[in-house]
Each structure stands twice: as structure tokens, then as C-alpha cells.
N, C-alpha and C positions, 0 to 999 in steps of 0.2 A: 240383393242382387236379383237380376232377371233370370229367365230361363236359359238353359244351355244353348249356345249358338251352334256348336258342332255335334253335340250329343256325347262328347267325351269331356266330362266335367273338369278333369285335371288339366287338360289342354286349355280349355276356356279360362281357367283360373290363372294359368301361367301367362297367357296372352294379356289378361287383365293387368297383371303385374308389369309387363313390358309396356303396355299402353300408359300406365301411370308414370313410368320412368321416362317416357318420351317427352314429358313436360319438364323434365329436369331431375337431378339427383334427389333422393328422399331418404330421410332417416327411417328406421323401422316403424316408428310411430306415425310418421307422415304417410308411409306406404299402407299401413293398416287403415288409416282414415280414407285414403284415396281408393282403396280396393273394396273396403267394407268387409274384408275377411278377418278372422280372429288373428290375434298376434302370433299364435303358434303356427297356424296355416300359412300366414304371410311370410314368416321367417323361413319355414320349411321350403316354400316355393322359391323364394329369393336365393337361398343358399344352393338349392338344386340347379337353378338357372346359372348361378355363378360357377358351379362346377363344370358347366358346359361352355363357359365363356360368353354367355348371352347377357350376363349381368356381372358387374365388377364393383369394387369399393373405391370411392375416391379418397383423396388425402384426408378428408374429415371422417372417413368411415361410413359415409352414406352409400346407399345402393345407387348404381347408375347403369345405364345401358353398356353392355360389354363390347369390346373391340371386335369380337367375332362377327357381330352384326354388320360391321363395315364390309367385311369380305363377302358375307351373304348378300348384302344389298347390292354390291357391285356385280356379283355373279348373276343375280336376278335381273338387274338392269341390262347387263350385256346380253342376256338371253332373250330379251324381248325383240321380236322381229322388227318393230318400228325403230327401236334404238339402233339396231344394226344397219337398217336401210338408210337411216338419217346421217350416218357418219360422214360420207363425202360432202353432203350439203353443209353440214355443221363446220367441217374443216374449211370449206370455201368461204363461209360466212365469217368465221374467225379471222381468216387471212385478209379478206377484203375490208373488214371494219377495224381490225387490230384490237378488238375487244373480246371479252369472254362471251361464250355462247352456251345456251342450255336448251334442253328439250324436257318439257314437263307433261305429265298426265294427271288427270284428276283422280283422287281416291277419297270418296266421301266429301267432307268439307275441307280437304287439304289438297295441295298439289305436290307431287313427288317428282324430283329430278331424275330422269332415267338416262340422261346423257349430258356430258359437260366437257367443254374444252376451254382452257384458260388463256387469257390474253398474254402475249409475250412481255408486256410492260411489267415493271416491278410493282407499280401501284395498279391493282386490278381487282375485279370482283371474283370471289371464289365461292362457288356453290358446289359442294361435293355430290357425287352421284348417290342417290338414296335419300338426300335431304328432303324432309317433309316440311312444307311451308304453308302458311294460311292462304286461303283464296281471296281474302278481303283486302290484301295489300300487294301492290305490284302489278305490272302490266300483264304478266302471264296468268295471274289469278283472275283478272278481269276477262281475259280471253276464254279461260276454261269455265268460268261461271256464266258466260253469255252476256256479261255486262258491257262488253266493248262494242263499239259501232265502227263501221268502216273497215278498211283492209288491214290496218294495224292499230295497236293501242300503245300509248307511251305512259310512263309514270316517272315522276321525279321525287326522290326522297321519301317514297311511301313506305317501303318495307325496311329500308335502311338509310339513315341520313347520309347525304353525300353521294348517293348512288342513283343513277337513272337507268331505265330500261325501255326497250321497245319489243313488242311481241306480236306474232301473227298466228292465226289458227291453221293447224293441219287438219283437214277435213276428210271424212270418208266419202264414198260414192253417193251416199244419201244426204250429204251436206252437214252431217253431225260433226261437231268438234271432237277430235280424237286426242289432240295434243296441242301444245303451244310451243313454238320455237322463239327464243329470246336472245337479244343482245343486251348486255349490261356492262356498265363501267362507271368510273368516277365522273361526277358532273363536270369537273374541270376539263375533261376531254370530250364528253358527250354533249355538253352544254345543257341548258334547261329546256331546249327544244330538240330532244334526241330523235323524234320522229322524222323531222325534216332531213336529218343526217343519215339515219339508218332504216327508215321505214320501208323504202323500196327494196333494199337488200334482204330484209327479214321476210317480206312477202314473197320474194323470189325464192328464198331458201325453203319456205313452207311448200311452195309449189313443186320444188325439186324433190322434197321428201315424199310428197304425195305420189309423184311419178315413180320414184325409186321403190316405194312400198307397194306399187300396183294399185293405188287408190284412185288414179285417174288414167284415162287412156292417152 
């Protein structure tokens, strides 16, 4: 293992366990392999995190991320100023498109959903707040990684089969991409050319978020 990130070794080790479980449930042996810690240390950390609700056991007895993290993630997302400022624009975007909408920010090589509103349709895209998704699939990932060109970016079936999305950048005063606002839904409603249907609305929502957050005059 590398040097301590925080200077508090036990915290760094606990976070390493959580990082390993972010990829999915692990048996003790798999967790030992993923973390590089001894079996005794890994077991002690996992059980301690379980006592705090940050880790749980699944039906097969494997360690998995605990449900308390859902509440913590929601509280963290709702406490972000950009997430709060974006709510009116996201509601309007959801209402005008009839599809699910999300706001993502970049965290390393991932994108994290900090706000989400679901479509009223029974068949809809569901991305929970706090969800951590890859940057290399989906329109929001392209926006956040700077791969997109133009005012909006669309993707069809990249992250999830049967789902299309359109995203636009929320920029700071210096032009830097701070977040990506997205509309996503089943291809049968969005079509395979969702940009033509939702691109203008997503760009408008991004501008409204910038205005509400004080990022533009």
C-alpha cells in the first residue's frame, strides 16, 4: 500500500475498504485481495464499519456497502450549493421533457449524481443521488471529461442498453465545466436522435442553473 492520504492510518484503511466495496460485494478473501491488508486487519475494519452501518452483509454473507451511506450521500448532495440552486431548473426540465433529469459533478475518474428527479412515466431512467458512474460512457461523462463538442452532447445505449441521454455543461465564470445537466429516458420515447428533441431544453436548463448559482450575470 502507498503512503497515508490523511495522516490518520486507520481512516485511510477504512476508506480503502469502502473503495473496494464500491465495485460490488466481496467475500473476506476478495476484500483482502482488493485492499492488500492482512486477513485479520481486513476483518476487523469491515466488522467495525458494519457496526456503524457503513458496511452490511448481503444474503450470501459477503460484505457490501451499508444503507447508512445512502442517507449520508443524500445529505451531502442536498448540502451542495449548486444542487440547491439547480432544483427549479431541473424541475422545469423534467416537466417540459417528461423524462428523468440529473445533475452530475466530476470526482476523479467518475461522475457523481448530486441531484435527480424522476420521470412520471412508469418506464423511466432511475439514477439515485450519490450514484457514482464512469466518465467514459454516457453523455454526462463526455461533458465532464471535456470530450464533448458543441452546446450539448447525446448518447444512445452507451451506459445502459435501451437508454438515451442528452447533457449540457454548467460552467463557471472562467468557462470551466463545473457540472453536467442531463435528460435521460428509454429510447422508445427519446428516439435514437435525442439531441434534436431535448438539446435546446437541456442547454437552457444549464444556463438557468448558472444564473441561479450566480455563475453568470
